[in-house]
C-alpha positions in Angstrom: 97.2 118.6 96.5 93.9 119.3 98.3 91.0 117.0 98.2 89.1 119.3 95.7 92.0 119.1 93.3 92.3 115.4 93.6 88.7 114.9 92.6 89.1 117.5 89.9 92.0 115.8 88.4 90.3 112.3 88.5 87.1 113.6 86.9 89.2 115.2 84.1 90.4 111.7 83.1 88.4 109.9 80.2 86.2 107.2 81.5 86.5 107.9 85.3 83.0 108.0 86.8 81.8 108.9 90.4 81.6 105.1 91.1 85.2 104.7 90.0 86.4 107.3 92.6 84.3 105.4 95.0 86.2 102.2 94.2 89.6 104.0 94.4 88.7 105.3 97.8 87.6 101.7 99.1 91.4 100.8 98.8 91.8 102.9 102.0 94.1 105.3 100.5 94.4 109.0 100.9 93.2 110.0 97.5 95.1 113.3 97.8 98.3 111.4 97.4 97.3 109.3 94.4 98.9 111.5 91.9 102.2 110.9 93.6 101.8 107.1 93.5 104.1 105.0 91.3 102.8 103.3 88.4 103.1 100.0 90.1 101.2 101.3 93.2 98.4 102.4 90.9 98.2 99.1 88.9 98.0 97.3 92.4 94.9 99.0 93.4 92.0 96.7 93.8 88.5 96.8 92.2 89.6 99.0 89.5 89.4 98.3 85.8 92.7 98.0 84.0 91.7 100.6 81.4 91.1 103.1 84.2 94.4 102.3 85.8 96.2 102.9 82.6 94.4 106.4 82.2 95.3 107.3 85.7 98.8 106.6 84.9 98.8 108.4 81.6 97.5 111.7 83.2 99.4 111.4 86.4 100.7 115.0 86.2 100.4 118.2 88.1 100.8 120.0 84.9 97.7 118.3 83.4 95.8 119.4 86.5 96.9 123.0 86.1 95.8 123.0 82.4 92.4 121.7 83.6 92.0 124.5 86.1 93.3 127.1 83.5 90.5 125.8 81.0 87.9 126.0 83.8 88.8 129.7 84.4 88.5 130.7 80.9 85.0 129.3 80.6 84.0 130.9 84.0 83.2 127.5 85.4 83.7 126.7 89.2 83.8 123.6 91.1 82.9 122.4 94.6 83.7 119.0 96.2 81.5 117.1 98.6 83.8 118.1 101.5 83.3 121.9 100.9 80.8 123.6 103.2 79.3 125.2 100.2 78.3 121.8 98.6 74.6 121.5 98.6 73.6 120.1 101.9 70.7 118.1 100.6 72.8 116.3 98.1 75.5 115.1 100.4 73.6 112.2 102.1 72.0 110.7 98.8 73.3 107.4 97.5 76.2 107.9 95.1 76.4 111.6 95.7 78.8 113.4 93.3 82.2 113.9 94.6 82.6 117.1 92.7 80.2 119.5 91.0 80.9 122.0 88.4 78.8 125.1 88.3 77.9 128.6 86.8 76.0 131.0 88.8 75.2 131.4 92.4 75.5 128.3 94.4 74.0 130.0 97.4 70.5 130.0 95.9 70.2 126.5 97.2 70.7 127.6 100.8 67.7 128.6 103.0 65.1 128.1 100.5 62.5 125.5 99.4 63.7 123.9 96.2 61.3 121.9 94.2 62.1 119.9 91.1 59.7 120.0 88.2 59.9 117.3 85.5 57.8 116.0 82.5 57.6 114.9 79.1 59.7 116.3 76.2 56.7 115.9 73.9 54.4 117.7 76.1 50.8 119.0 75.1 49.6 122.6 75.6 48.0 121.6 78.7 51.4 120.4 80.1 53.0 123.6 79.0 50.4 126.0 80.7 50.5 123.8 83.8 54.3 123.9 84.0 54.6 127.6 83.5 51.8 128.5 85.8 52.7 126.2 88.7 56.3 127.3 88.4 55.5 130.9 88.3 53.1 130.7 91.4 55.8 128.8 93.4 58.5 131.2 92.3 56.2 134.2 93.4 56.3 132.5 96.8 60.1 132.6 96.7 60.4 128.8 96.1 63.2 127.8 93.6 62.4 125.6 90.7 64.9 122.9 89.6 64.7 121.2 86.3 67.0 119.7 83.6 67.0 122.3 80.8 65.5 119.7 78.4 63.0 120.4 75.6 59.4 120.3 77.0 58.2 120.6 80.5 61.8 121.3 81.7 61.9 124.4 79.5 58.6 125.9 80.6 59.4 125.1 84.3 62.4 127.2 84.0 60.6 129.9 82.1 57.7 130.1 84.5 60.2 130.6 87.5 62.1 133.3 85.6 58.7 135.1 85.6 58.5 135.0 89.5 60.5 135.9 92.3 62.4 132.7 93.0 65.5 131.3 91.3 65.7 128.6 88.8 68.4 125.9 88.7 69.3 123.8 85.8 71.0 120.4 86.2 72.4 119.2 82.9 73.7 115.9 81.6 76.6 117.5 79.6 79.5 119.6 80.6 79.1 123.4 81.2 81.2 124.2 78.1 78.7 122.2 76.0 75.1 123.2 77.0 72.5 120.7 75.6 70.2 121.0 74.0 71.7 123.8 71.9 68.3 125.5 71.5 68.4 126.2 75.2 71.6 128.0 75.3 69.8 131.4 75.5 67.6 130.0 78.2 70.6 129.0 80.2 72.0 132.4 79.9 68.9 134.0 81.2 69.0 131.6 84.2 72.5 133.1 84.9 71.5 136.7 84.3 68.6 136.2 86.7 70.9 135.0 89.4 70.1 131.3 89.1 72.4 128.3 88.9 73.5 125.6 86.2 75.0 122.4 87.8 76.8 119.5 86.2 78.9 116.5 87.5 80.8 116.5 84.2 84.0 118.2 83.6 84.7 120.4 80.5 85.4 118.2 77.5 83.5 115.2 78.8 81.8 112.8 76.3 78.0 112.9 76.4 76.5 109.4 76.9 72.8 108.6 77.1 73.4 107.4 80.6 74.4 110.8 81.8 70.9 112.0 81.8 69.7 109.1 84.0 72.6 109.7 86.5 71.7 113.5 86.4 68.3 112.8 87.7 69.6 111.7 91.0 71.2 115.2 91.5 68.0 116.9 90.2 66.0 115.2 92.9 68.8 115.2 95.5 69.1 119.1 95.7 65.3 119.3 95.9 62.8 119.1 98.6 60.4 117.5 96.5 59.5 116.5 92.9 56.6 117.7 90.8 55.7 115.7 87.7 53.7 117.9 85.3 53.0 115.5 82.4 54.6 112.1 81.8 53.8 109.1 79.6 53.8 105.6 81.0 57.6 105.1 80.2 58.7 108.6 80.6 62.2 109.4 81.7 60.5 111.8 84.3 59.6 108.8 86.3 63.2 107.9 86.8 63.5 111.3 88.7 60.5 110.0 90.8 62.2 106.8 91.6 65.3 108.8 92.8 63.0 111.0 94.9 61.3 108.2 96.7 64.7 106.5 97.4 65.8 109.8 98.9 62.7 110.2 100.9 61.4 113.3 99.0 57.8 114.3 98.5 56.4 113.4 95.0 53.6 115.6 93.5 51.8 114.9 90.2 49.4 116.8 88.0 46.5 114.8 86.7 45.6 115.1 83.1 43.0 113.8 80.6 42.2 110.1 81.1 42.3 109.7 77.3 45.8 111.1 76.8 48.8 108.9 76.9 50.9 111.8 78.1 49.1 111.6 81.4 49.4 107.8 82.0 52.7 108.2 84.0 51.2 110.9 86.3 48.1 108.9 87.1 50.2 105.9 87.6 52.3 107.4 90.4 49.1 109.1 91.8 47.7 105.6 92.3 51.1 104.6 93.9 50.9 107.5 96.5 52.0 110.8 94.8 50.2 113.7 96.0 47.6 114.9 93.4 48.0 118.5 92.6 44.6 120.2 92.1 46.0 123.7 92.9 49.3 125.2 94.0 47.8 125.1 97.6 48.4 121.3 97.7 52.0 121.9 97.3 52.2 124.9 99.8 50.3 122.9 102.4 52.8 120.2 102.3 55.5 122.7 103.3 53.3 124.6 105.7 53.6 127.7 103.6 50.8 130.3 104.4 49.6 131.7 101.1 47.5 134.3 103.0 50.6 136.4 102.8 50.6 136.3 99.1 47.8 138.3 97.4 49.2 139.1 94.0 48.4 135.7 92.2 46.0 134.1 94.7 42.8 134.2 92.4 43.3 134.9 88.7 39.6 136.0 88.4 39.7 138.6 91.0 41.2 141.2 88.8 39.4 140.2 85.6 35.9 141.4 84.8 33.7 138.7 83.6 30.0 138.6 82.7 27.6 135.9 84.1 27.7 133.6 81.2 31.6 133.5 81.4 31.5 132.7 85.2 28.8 130.1 84.5 31.1 128.3 82.0 34.2 128.6 84.4 32.3 127.2 87.2 30.8 124.3 85.1 34.4 123.3 84.0 35.7 123.8 87.6 33.0 121.2 88.9 33.7 118.6 86.0 37.5 119.0 85.5 37.4 118.9 81.8 34.6 119.4 79.2 34.3 119.5 75.5 32.3 122.4 73.7 29.4 120.2 73.0 29.1 119.2 76.7 29.3 122.9 77.7 26.5 123.7 75.3 24.3 120.9 76.7 24.8 122.0 80.2 24.4 125.9 79.7 21.7 125.6 76.9 23.7 128.1 75.0 24.4 128.2 71.1 27.7 126.7 70.2 28.8 130.1 68.4 28.1 131.9 71.6 30.0 129.3 73.8 32.8 129.4 71.2 33.2 133.1 71.5 33.2 133.0 75.4 35.7 130.1 75.4 38.1 131.9 73.2 38.0 135.0 75.3 38.7 132.9 78.4 41.7 131.2 76.9 43.0 134.4 75.9 42.5 135.8 79.3 44.5 132.7 80.5 41.7 131.4 82.6 41.1 128.2 80.4 43.3 125.8 78.6 42.2 124.4 75.2 43.3 120.7 74.9 42.7 118.6 71.8 39.5 118.5 70.0 37.9 121.6 71.7 38.3 120.1 75.2 38.7 122.7 77.9 40.2 122.7 81.5 40.8 125.4 84.0 44.3 127.0 83.9 45.6 126.2 87.4 
């Protein structure tokens, strides 16, 4: 048995975690030989829970291993261990790196490219949706890959934005690859694969899905990335767990500011205060990685290829200078009637130049 199969066998046994495998290896044994140990030798292993030992004994069979391999093949799922050259290099050196990863798609997309994770709230606002899609697409058009968790909300729109660009998107999920969750994103997962992207999991087929899976998943999400972008997050958002992992792993952290009156921006503002790089435009990210956007013309200025009248430009410049404004403030500053301003604002939103937030509050669509 090779090391890949040893890890595959152990990760197929109910209840065995990555930490359990670390504990088994701490016994200074060759884990490739574990399947040939006697029951007594297994029960004599130190630092291992009795229930785990019982399960190892119960499934100590090469036949069981072959059944698992057959099941993976039927689902077109591949696996790679931490000892393989094809294992994501960024991930190898993090704390508690997964011993084995299961995947569908092209594992090579993580090589020789900048990979940025994008995370945020499941209960996102229209502002967050637009930011996620537009930032993701702009980065993707530069050939940057976007990593996210396939969850509802910001994750979903991060993947969608990347699919519209030139880069590839990678989904790191908290369930097994034969059980894509959430179910409503199964079609999105297939689009990721059809586009040449990648879906990763540390959970073998048939694994039980625990809430803690999604917390542990976040270390992989940040681990395979060169930096983490938080688009929209409440004060206690799960997205901030990914930020904690990123900081522990020495990764760059970026954050999109939001409406100071929105609870969905509290987490973003918190990490900006703590040192995260504020994203005013995509250039703030590109500059961090010394990427020259001069070579990229197609999307550099949205307004360049859109004909606007003087009043529309005046309103755009006003919002640009102030960050966000409600319709009454725009009327006061421009001295235009509200009906006229409302018409212009609607046109600018339709042209994807402005985002309408709550209560007729507007911001630029970065």
